[in-house]
C-alpha positions as CSV (number, residue, x, y, z in Angstrom):
1,X,0.9,103.7,12.9
2,X,-0.3,103.2,16.5
3,X,-3.7,104.6,15.7
4,X,-4.0,102.3,12.7
5,X,-2.9,99.3,14.6
6,X,-5.4,100.1,17.4
7,X,-8.1,100.5,14.8
8,X,-7.3,97.1,13.2
9,X,-7.1,95.4,16.6
10,X,-10.5,96.9,17.7
11,X,-12.1,95.7,14.4
12,X,-10.8,92.2,14.8
13,X,-11.9,92.1,18.4
14,X,-15.4,93.3,17.4
15,X,-15.7,90.6,14.7
16,X,-14.8,87.9,17.3
17,X,-17.4,89.3,19.6
18,X,-20.0,89.3,16.9
19,X,-19.1,85.7,16.1
20,X,-19.9,84.7,19.7
21,X,-23.2,86.5,19.4
22,X,-24.0,84.6,16.2
23,X,-23.2,81.3,18.0
24,X,-25.5,82.3,20.9
25,X,-28.5,83.0,18.7
26,X,-27.6,80.2,16.3
27,X,-28.0,77.8,19.2
28,X,-31.5,79.2,19.9
29,X,-32.5,79.1,16.3
30,X,-31.4,75.4,16.2
31,X,-33.5,74.7,19.3
32,X,-36.5,76.5,17.7
33,X,-36.1,74.3,14.6
34,X,-36.1,71.1,16.6
35,X,-39.2,72.0,18.6
36,X,-41.0,73.3,15.5
37,X,-40.3,70.1,13.6
38,X,-42.0,68.2,16.5
39,X,-45.0,70.5,16.9
40,X,-45.6,72.2,13.5
41,X,-49.4,72.6,14.1
42,X,-49.0,74.0,17.6
43,X,-46.4,76.5,16.4
44,X,-48.6,77.6,13.6
45,X,-51.6,78.1,15.9
46,X,-49.5,80.0,18.5
47,X,-48.1,82.3,15.8
48,X,-51.7,83.4,15.0
49,X,-51.7,85.1,18.5
50,X,-49.0,87.5,17.4
51,X,-49.6,90.8,15.6
52,X,-48.1,90.6,12.1
53,X,-48.6,94.4,11.9
54,X,-46.5,95.0,15.0
55,X,-43.8,92.6,13.7
56,X,-43.8,94.2,10.2
57,X,-43.7,97.7,11.8
58,X,-40.7,96.7,13.9
59,X,-39.0,95.2,10.9
60,X,-39.4,98.5,9.0
61,X,-38.1,100.5,12.0
62,X,-35.0,98.4,12.4
63,X,-34.2,98.3,8.7
64,X,-34.5,102.1,8.7
65,X,-32.2,102.3,11.7
66,X,-29.6,100.4,9.9
67,X,-29.6,103.0,7.1
68,X,-29.2,105.8,9.6
69,X,-26.4,103.9,11.3
70,X,-24.6,103.6,8.0
71,X,-25.2,107.2,7.2
72,X,-23.7,108.2,10.6
73,X,-20.5,106.2,10.0
74,X,-20.2,107.5,6.5
75,X,-20.8,111.1,7.7
76,X,-17.9,110.9,10.1
77,X,-15.4,108.7,8.3
78,X,-15.8,109.9,4.7
79,X,-17.4,113.4,5.0
80,X,-15.9,114.5,8.3
81,X,-19.2,116.2,9.2
82,X,-19.8,115.7,13.0
83,X,-23.1,117.6,13.0
84,X,-24.5,115.3,10.4
85,X,-23.1,112.3,12.2
86,X,-24.9,113.5,15.4
87,X,-28.2,113.8,13.5
88,X,-28.0,110.3,12.1
89,X,-26.8,108.7,15.4
90,X,-29.7,110.4,17.2
91,X,-32.1,109.1,14.6
92,X,-30.7,105.5,15.0
93,X,-31.2,105.7,18.8
94,X,-34.7,107.1,18.3
95,X,-35.6,104.2,16.0
96,X,-34.2,101.8,18.6
97,X,-36.5,103.4,21.2
98,X,-39.5,103.1,18.8
99,X,-38.8,99.4,18.3
100,X,-38.8,98.9,22.1
101,X,-42.0,100.8,22.5
102,X,-43.8,98.6,19.9
103,X,-42.4,95.5,21.5
104,X,-43.5,96.7,24.9
105,X,-47.1,97.1,23.7
106,X,-46.9,93.7,22.1
107,X,-45.6,92.0,25.2
108,X,-48.3,93.8,27.3
109,X,-51.0,92.4,25.1
110,X,-49.6,88.9,25.6
111,X,-49.5,89.3,29.4
112,X,-53.1,90.5,29.4
113,X,-54.1,87.4,27.6
114,X,-52.1,85.1,29.9
115,X,-49.7,84.1,27.0
116,X,-46.4,84.2,28.9
117,X,-44.2,81.5,30.4
118,X,-45.8,79.6,33.4
119,X,-49.1,81.5,33.1
120,X,-52.1,79.5,34.1
121,X,-53.9,80.2,30.8
122,X,-50.9,79.2,28.7
123,X,-50.2,76.0,30.7
124,X,-53.7,74.7,29.6
125,X,-52.7,74.9,26.0
126,X,-50.9,72.1,23.9
127,X,-47.2,71.5,24.6
128,X,-46.1,73.0,21.3
129,X,-47.8,76.3,22.1
130,X,-46.2,76.4,25.5
131,X,-42.8,75.8,23.9
132,X,-43.5,78.4,21.2
133,X,-44.3,81.2,23.7
134,X,-41.3,80.2,25.9
135,X,-39.0,80.6,22.9
136,X,-40.8,83.7,21.8
137,X,-40.2,85.5,25.1
138,X,-36.7,84.2,25.5
139,X,-35.5,85.1,22.0
140,X,-37.3,88.4,21.6
141,X,-36.4,89.3,25.1
142,X,-32.7,88.6,24.5
143,X,-32.9,90.5,21.3
144,X,-34.5,93.5,23.1
145,X,-31.7,93.4,25.6
146,X,-29.2,93.7,22.7
147,X,-31.2,96.6,21.3
148,X,-30.9,98.4,24.7
149,X,-27.1,97.7,24.8
150,X,-26.7,99.0,21.3
151,X,-28.6,102.2,22.1
152,X,-26.5,102.7,25.2
153,X,-23.2,102.3,23.2
154,X,-24.4,104.6,20.5
155,X,-25.5,107.2,23.1
156,X,-22.0,107.1,24.6
157,X,-20.4,107.6,21.2
158,X,-22.8,110.4,20.4
159,X,-21.6,112.1,23.6
160,X,-18.0,111.6,22.5
161,X,-18.7,113.2,19.1
162,X,-20.5,116.2,20.7
163,X,-17.4,116.7,22.9
164,X,-15.0,116.3,20.0
165,X,-13.5,113.1,21.4
166,X,-14.6,111.0,18.4
167,X,-13.3,112.4,15.1
168,X,-12.7,111.3,11.6
169,X,-9.3,110.0,12.6
170,X,-10.7,108.3,15.7
171,X,-13.9,106.7,14.4
172,X,-13.2,103.0,15.1
173,X,-15.6,103.0,18.1
174,X,-18.4,104.3,15.9
175,X,-17.7,101.8,13.1
176,X,-17.7,98.9,15.6
177,X,-20.9,100.2,17.2
178,X,-22.4,100.3,13.7
179,X,-21.4,96.7,13.1
180,X,-23.1,95.6,16.4
181,X,-26.2,97.5,15.4
182,X,-26.3,95.7,12.1
183,X,-26.0,92.4,13.8
184,X,-29.0,93.3,16.0
185,X,-31.0,94.1,12.9
186,X,-29.9,90.9,11.1
187,X,-31.0,88.8,14.1
188,X,-34.4,90.4,14.0
189,X,-34.7,89.6,10.2
190,X,-34.5,85.9,11.3
191,X,-36.8,86.3,14.3
192,X,-39.6,88.0,12.3
193,X,-40.4,85.2,9.9
194,X,-39.8,82.5,12.4
195,X,-42.4,83.8,14.9
196,X,-44.7,86.0,12.8
197,X,-44.9,84.3,9.4
198,X,-45.1,80.6,10.3
199,X,-47.3,78.7,7.8
């Protein structure tokens, strides 16, 4: 009974935390919508500076990572197969790392072209483009931070599973980490069209 109560409490706590994250990004999405409504042409022009290929690739990577995260949770909770869980968790972490690598290349390209906040080149552009890239770096940077946090949490849980401290009966931490990872993916699903597919 104590284990079940702890699991339910942990799940409720996680959902409350996820709600706070949704409110955080919801506020940023609202800010984006306001600025875009005022500078639609500038936002469209600025979006042309981004690589749709990189954005699409990262979308595919994160969607795949969600599948491996689900497989990891299922492997431990339903199948009770730690080795399979370790494989899928490792794959999820690897996909997260791949996402960050692609994002790093993309950011590097923007810095090389002077398209980052307060850069001399960017400050000569129209106000809407300045706002666009300010939001781009703020929102994708915050998202990347969440990816790093998610990878760290998953790595800790992976270590617990390897040591036998996370089992089928004690899988609440893995389930909550999976929920967090899905939130990270969902946020990107909104960021991708907003920044890369503006028309």
